[in-house]
C-alpha positions, 0 to 999 in steps of 0.5 A, a space after each residue: 772121546 767116543 765113550 765120553 759122547 756115548 756116556 753123555 748121550 746116555 745121561 741125557 736120555 736117562 735124564 729125559 726119561 726121568 723128567 718125563 720127556 719122551 714118555 707117554 703124555 702125563 694126564 693133565 686137568 684138560 684130560 679129565 672129564 668136564 665137571 658136568 659128566 660123571 666119572 664112569 666106573 665099573 659100578 656105572 658101566 650099566 650106561 655104556 650099553 644104553 642108547 641113553 648114554 652116561 647121564 650128565 648134569 641137567 642144570 647149568 653149573 653156571 646158574 646153580 654152582 651149589 650142585 652135586 652130581 653122583 653116578 650110582 649103579 643104574 642111576 645118577 643123582 643130582 642135588 641142587 639148592 634152588 633157593 634158601 628154602 627149596 632143595 631139588 633132587 634130580 634122579 637120572 634113570 633109564 636105558 632105552 628111555 631118557 628119564 629124569 625125576 625132579 623132587 622139590 622139597 620146600 621147607 617152612 610149609 607148615 601152613 600148607 595142606 595137601 593142595 587140590 589138583 589145580 593148586 598142585 599144578 600151579 605150585 609145580 609151575 612155580 617151582 619147575 619155572 625156577 629151573 627152566 632157564 638153567 636146563 641143559 638136558 634133552 628134557 624139554 622143561 619149557 614144553 612141560 611148563 607150557 603144558 601146565 600153563 595150558 591146563 591152568 588157563 583152560 581149567 582142564 581137569 587132569 589128575 595127578 599121576 596122568 602123563 601129559 604128552 609134550 610136543 616133539 618133532 622126533 622122540 616122544 616125550 611125556 611129563 607126569 606130576 606124580 605128587 604134590 604133598 605137604 607134611 611135617 613142614 615140608 611140601 614135596 613136588 615130584 615131576 617125572 619127564 620121560 623121553 623115548 624109546 631112543 
């Protein structure tokens, strides 16, 4: 009788282990990183030592569900189709600084020539404004939009490539409209936000 009980207990324990009972918890979807966080690999371990931390999406996926996010070595690349003729690539960089470079590419710009500085800022305001409400990163796009509006309203002359200090209570932040160029049917707008040192 004792042998039968021991045999039955052994079978039950063996069956439980085989089915996963009593073994370490199996990974579920809930254990995986949320979609806005890039998976950290050996190649992206660069960010583990940075005050900036591992990059996350900067635009809300609920607003832009057609986006892609990939971590590559010391940068992360976020690509978004903002509108049918407007694509956006956001490059996340920096270690002691939090840096995001926004490159808008607007197709069907055949009739555009390279704009003046004022027109370039007006175009930047339009396209950056398309994503301002979807921003979920620490970068203050709204402050950047207000700074451009102020430049345009006051007709202040500021050449492209000049860093504009943004209001901040804590960590200094700047925005630079690096270039606004038309060519081969595409208008390209590059805006750099930098926050730090962290």
